[in-house]
matplotlib code that plots the C-alpha trace (Angstrom):
import matplotlib.pyplot as plt

x = [99.4, 100.3, 103.5, 105.1, 108.0, 110.3, 111.5, 112.4, 116.2, 118.9, 121.7, 124.5, 127.2, 126.4, 127.0, 127.4, 124.9, 122.4, 121.3, 118.9, 116.4, 116.8, 118.5, 119.6, 116.1, 115.1, 118.2, 119.3, 122.4, 121.8, 119.5, 117.8, 115.0, 115.6, 115.8, 112.2, 110.8, 112.9, 111.4, 107.9, 108.4, 109.6, 106.3, 104.0, 102.5, 100.2, 97.5, 98.6, 95.9, 98.1, 101.3, 102.0, 105.1, 106.4, 108.5, 109.6, 107.6, 110.7, 110.7, 106.8, 106.4, 109.1, 108.0, 104.5, 105.8, 108.0, 105.2, 102.7, 103.1, 102.4, 98.9, 99.5, 96.4, 97.0, 95.8, 98.7, 101.5, 102.3, 104.2, 106.9, 107.3, 110.6, 113.5, 113.3, 114.9, 113.2, 111.5, 109.0, 108.6, 107.6, 105.4, 103.7, 103.0, 101.5, 99.3, 98.3, 97.3, 95.5, 93.6, 92.2, 90.9, 93.9, 95.2, 94.8, 96.7, 100.1, 102.6, 105.9, 108.7, 110.5, 113.4, 113.3, 117.1, 118.0, 118.8, 117.2, 118.0, 116.0, 112.4, 110.6, 112.5, 111.7, 108.0, 107.9, 109.7, 107.4, 104.4, 105.7, 106.7, 103.2, 101.6, 103.7, 103.1, 99.3, 99.2, 101.9, 102.0, 105.8, 108.2, 109.8, 112.9, 114.0, 117.8, 120.6, 123.9, 127.1, 129.1, 132.1, 133.1, 131.3, 131.9, 129.0, 126.1, 124.3, 124.2, 121.8, 122.8, 120.2, 119.4, 118.0, 115.8, 112.1, 110.2, 109.8, 107.0, 106.3, 109.9, 111.2, 113.6, 112.4, 115.0, 114.9, 116.6, 119.5, 120.8, 121.7, 125.1, 125.5, 128.4, 131.1, 134.9, 136.7, 138.0, 134.5, 133.0, 135.5, 134.5, 130.8, 131.6, 133.0, 130.2, 126.7, 125.2, 125.3, 123.5, 123.3, 120.4, 118.4, 115.8, 113.0, 110.5, 107.1, 104.6, 101.0, 100.2, 98.9, 101.8, 104.4, 102.2, 102.4, 106.0, 106.2, 104.1, 106.5, 109.7, 109.1, 106.4, 107.0, 107.0, 104.0, 102.1, 102.9, 101.8, 98.5, 97.7, 98.3, 96.4, 93.4, 93.0, 94.2, 91.4, 90.2, 90.8, 93.2, 95.5, 98.4, 98.4, 98.6, 101.2, 103.4, 103.2, 103.6, 105.7, 109.0, 108.6, 109.1, 112.3, 114.9, 115.9, 116.3, 113.8, 116.7, 117.9, 114.5, 112.4, 114.2, 117.1, 114.7, 112.2, 112.1, 114.3, 111.5, 109.2, 111.4, 111.7, 114.5, 113.7, 117.0, 117.0, 119.3, 118.0, 121.0, 120.6, 122.7, 121.8, 123.6, 124.9, 128.2, 130.0, 132.0, 128.8, 127.6, 130.9, 130.8, 127.2, 127.8, 131.3, 132.4, 136.0, 137.6, 140.1, 137.5, 136.5, 132.7, 132.1, 129.0, 130.9, 132.7, 136.0, 139.5, 141.7, 145.4, 146.5, 143.4, 142.0, 139.2, 137.8, 134.4, 133.9, 130.5, 130.3, 127.6, 128.3, 129.2, 133.0, 135.3, 137.0, 140.7, 142.5, 146.2, 147.7, 144.7, 143.8, 140.6, 139.6, 136.0, 135.2, 131.9, 131.5, 128.3, 127.6, 128.4, 130.5, 133.4, 134.2, 137.7, 138.3, 139.8, 137.2, 137.8, 137.0, 133.8, 131.9, 133.6, 131.8, 129.2, 131.9, 132.1, 128.5, 128.7, 131.4, 129.4, 126.5, 128.7, 130.0, 126.4, 127.2, 123.4, 124.2, 126.0, 124.0]
y = [25.0, 27.8, 27.5, 30.9, 30.5, 33.6, 33.9, 37.7, 37.7, 38.7, 36.2, 38.6, 36.1, 33.8, 36.5, 36.3, 33.4, 35.0, 38.5, 41.2, 40.0, 36.4, 35.8, 32.4, 31.0, 31.1, 29.2, 25.7, 24.8, 21.3, 19.7, 20.4, 21.9, 25.5, 26.2, 27.5, 24.4, 22.2, 24.0, 23.6, 19.9, 19.9, 21.1, 19.2, 17.6, 20.5, 21.5, 24.0, 26.5, 26.4, 27.5, 31.3, 32.7, 36.2, 37.9, 41.0, 42.5, 42.4, 38.5, 38.0, 36.8, 34.3, 33.1, 32.6, 30.8, 28.5, 27.7, 26.8, 23.0, 23.1, 24.9, 27.7, 30.0, 33.4, 35.1, 33.3, 35.4, 38.0, 41.0, 43.1, 46.5, 47.3, 45.2, 45.7, 42.3, 39.5, 41.2, 43.3, 40.5, 38.0, 40.6, 41.3, 37.7, 37.4, 40.6, 39.0, 35.8, 37.7, 39.7, 36.6, 35.2, 33.1, 35.0, 31.8, 29.6, 28.4, 29.9, 28.2, 30.4, 28.5, 30.0, 29.4, 29.3, 26.5, 23.0, 20.2, 16.7, 14.8, 15.7, 13.3, 14.5, 18.1, 17.4, 15.5, 18.5, 21.2, 19.1, 18.8, 22.5, 23.6, 21.4, 23.2, 26.5, 25.9, 24.6, 26.9, 30.2, 29.8, 30.8, 27.6, 27.1, 24.1, 23.9, 21.8, 20.7, 22.6, 20.5, 23.0, 26.2, 28.7, 32.2, 33.2, 31.6, 32.4, 29.9, 29.4, 28.2, 25.6, 25.0, 22.0, 19.3, 20.5, 17.5, 15.1, 15.3, 12.3, 11.2, 14.6, 16.3, 20.0, 22.2, 25.7, 28.5, 30.6, 33.0, 33.8, 34.5, 36.0, 35.2, 34.5, 34.8, 31.7, 30.9, 31.3, 29.0, 26.3, 26.4, 26.3, 23.2, 21.6, 22.0, 20.2, 23.2, 25.3, 24.8, 26.4, 28.9, 27.9, 30.5, 27.9, 29.6, 28.2, 30.3, 31.4, 34.4, 36.3, 35.5, 36.9, 40.0, 40.8, 40.5, 43.0, 45.5, 45.2, 45.0, 46.8, 49.2, 51.5, 48.5, 47.1, 50.3, 50.3, 46.6, 47.5, 50.2, 47.5, 44.6, 47.0, 47.4, 43.8, 42.6, 46.0, 48.3, 50.3, 47.3, 47.9, 51.7, 51.5, 48.7, 50.5, 53.6, 52.0, 49.0, 51.1, 52.9, 49.7, 49.5, 47.4, 44.7, 40.9, 39.0, 37.9, 41.3, 43.0, 40.5, 37.2, 38.7, 40.9, 38.3, 36.4, 33.3, 31.5, 32.0, 30.2, 26.5, 24.7, 21.6, 20.1, 17.9, 16.0, 17.9, 17.7, 21.4, 24.1, 27.7, 27.7, 31.1, 31.1, 29.2, 27.5, 26.2, 24.8, 23.1, 21.6, 20.7, 18.5, 17.1, 14.3, 14.9, 18.5, 17.5, 16.7, 19.2, 20.3, 20.8, 21.9, 23.0, 21.7, 21.4, 20.0, 20.1, 19.3, 19.0, 20.9, 20.0, 21.2, 23.8, 24.7, 25.3, 26.4, 27.5, 28.5, 25.7, 27.8, 27.5, 25.0, 26.0, 24.5, 24.8, 23.9, 23.5, 25.2, 24.4, 25.5, 28.0, 29.1, 29.8, 30.8, 31.8, 33.4, 35.1, 38.5, 38.1, 35.8, 35.3, 33.7, 33.7, 31.5, 29.3, 30.4, 33.9, 33.4, 35.1, 38.4, 38.2, 40.6, 43.3, 42.8, 43.6, 46.5, 47.9, 47.3, 49.2, 51.9, 52.2, 51.7, 48.7, 47.8, 45.5, 43.0, 43.2]
z = [63.4, 60.7, 58.9, 58.0, 55.6, 55.6, 51.9, 51.8, 52.4, 50.0, 50.6, 49.8, 51.0, 48.1, 45.4, 42.4, 42.2, 44.7, 43.4, 44.3, 41.9, 42.6, 46.0, 47.4, 48.4, 44.8, 43.5, 43.6, 45.5, 47.1, 44.8, 41.5, 43.4, 44.7, 48.5, 48.7, 47.0, 49.4, 52.3, 50.9, 50.6, 54.1, 55.6, 53.5, 56.6, 56.9, 54.5, 51.7, 53.4, 56.6, 54.8, 54.5, 52.6, 53.6, 51.0, 49.7, 46.9, 44.5, 44.6, 44.7, 41.2, 41.3, 44.7, 43.4, 40.3, 42.5, 44.9, 42.1, 42.4, 46.2, 45.7, 48.3, 48.2, 46.8, 50.1, 51.9, 50.4, 52.9, 51.1, 52.7, 50.8, 52.2, 53.9, 57.7, 59.0, 60.6, 63.5, 61.5, 59.0, 61.6, 63.4, 60.1, 59.6, 63.2, 62.5, 59.3, 60.9, 63.9, 61.4, 59.8, 63.1, 64.0, 67.1, 69.2, 66.8, 66.8, 64.1, 63.3, 61.7, 58.9, 56.8, 53.2, 52.8, 55.2, 54.7, 56.9, 55.8, 58.4, 57.5, 59.8, 63.0, 61.9, 61.7, 65.0, 66.9, 65.2, 66.4, 70.0, 70.1, 68.8, 71.6, 74.3, 72.7, 72.9, 76.5, 78.1, 76.0, 75.9, 73.2, 71.8, 69.7, 67.8, 68.1, 66.9, 68.3, 67.0, 64.5, 64.4, 66.1, 64.0, 64.5, 62.0, 63.8, 67.1, 70.0, 72.9, 76.3, 77.7, 81.3, 83.1, 81.6, 82.3, 80.8, 78.0, 75.5, 73.4, 73.9, 73.1, 75.6, 76.6, 78.2, 80.0, 78.3, 79.8, 77.2, 73.7, 72.3, 68.8, 66.6, 69.2, 68.6, 67.7, 71.2, 72.7, 70.0, 70.5, 74.2, 73.3, 71.1, 73.8, 76.1, 75.9, 77.1, 74.0, 70.7, 67.4, 67.1, 64.0, 64.2, 64.1, 66.4, 67.4, 69.4, 69.5, 67.4, 70.4, 72.5, 70.1, 69.4, 73.1, 73.1, 70.5, 72.5, 75.5, 73.7, 70.4, 71.2, 68.3, 65.8, 67.3, 67.0, 63.1, 62.8, 64.5, 62.0, 59.4, 61.0, 61.3, 57.6, 56.4, 53.8, 53.0, 50.1, 52.2, 53.0, 50.4, 50.8, 54.6, 54.2, 52.1, 54.3, 57.8, 57.2, 56.4, 59.5, 61.6, 63.3, 61.2, 63.6, 63.9, 66.1, 68.4, 69.1, 69.0, 71.0, 72.1, 74.1, 76.0, 77.1, 80.6, 80.0, 81.9, 79.0, 76.5, 75.9, 74.2, 72.0, 70.8, 67.7, 65.1, 61.9, 59.5, 59.6, 57.9, 57.3, 53.8, 54.6, 52.8, 49.8, 52.6, 54.3, 51.0, 50.7, 54.1, 53.4, 50.2, 50.8, 53.0, 53.0, 53.2, 50.6, 48.1, 45.6, 45.1, 41.4, 39.5, 36.3, 33.2, 35.3, 34.7, 37.6, 38.2, 41.8, 43.2, 46.4, 48.9, 46.5, 45.4, 41.6, 40.2, 36.6, 34.3, 31.8, 28.7, 29.2, 30.9, 34.2, 34.6, 37.6, 38.8, 42.1, 44.0, 47.4, 49.5, 46.8, 45.9, 42.2, 41.0, 37.4, 36.1, 32.7, 34.0, 37.2, 38.5, 42.3, 43.5, 46.9, 49.8, 51.1, 54.7, 53.8, 51.8, 54.7, 53.3, 50.1, 51.3, 51.5, 47.6, 47.3, 49.7, 47.4, 44.3, 45.8, 46.8, 43.2, 41.8, 39.9, 39.8, 36.5, 38.7, 42.0]

ax = plt.figure().add_subplot(projection="3d")
ax.plot(x, y, z, "-o")
ax.set_aspect("equal")
plt.show()
């Protein structure tokens, strides 16, 4: 099995800590290690030579530096010369593996900015999913039970139990629902039929490339041009020419919502999973009680509850009478928002872009 870690996202909802030149996967939120480093620890059950990291060329130096202790071969870094969302990125990684003779191998898609607390369970489910993909040419997804009615995550509806593999339940797939409204999310939470979509995909390289040909033919054509010159002197010039022409679309919208549901298998698990997409998600991940404060700063508080307070450490942060507030202080930017609206931080980033405030992006 080849592990492909996607480490090219921008993490705009975690501004001002996550920045264009050093996004969230290169930052430490949960432990002293960065999210990328935690991800690399999580997949150490395979050889370093079987681990690939796909990242934007803007982050390549930092990604390589953080990956040094894990001894990932230099040739295993896959460079995206443009931000085209997850479908082109995954397609590029599959094309890269095919070009190096691994078309018949299984590839697992792992995100560098997710949290998985139960490493052993994660490893077991990946191995089972890989076994199914190898034998049945199916598209397999490792999913988790929803913990609360999130309107910021996608859901999958599972069908009947198909079988058990090494004690692991494998279900049929019925449909995706992307980011439902609150009422719908509450209904999903009450039903055992709906799971959060983690995006942990496991499939054969050849299988996913065939799906690209069928469902994203123009992007597949661009990727094929790149695949033909991988490993040659024309690789980088062709990559920079052809990759930006790929359709900018997620793997869910571009491929997974279009495939025959009979081709998909759902493998539920208890991973202790979070996508760490917002400051509120970080608060939920690291606190036990909603009335507690999550503090990583020199902080003094009076009558302050349920708040997240991150500081750069150079000045004290004092709060009085606050409840459910996010405060993130960096050397050049200060964010203050209601915890329940931390999803909207990306609007701040969009406004900064419109005003060309590159100094704080």
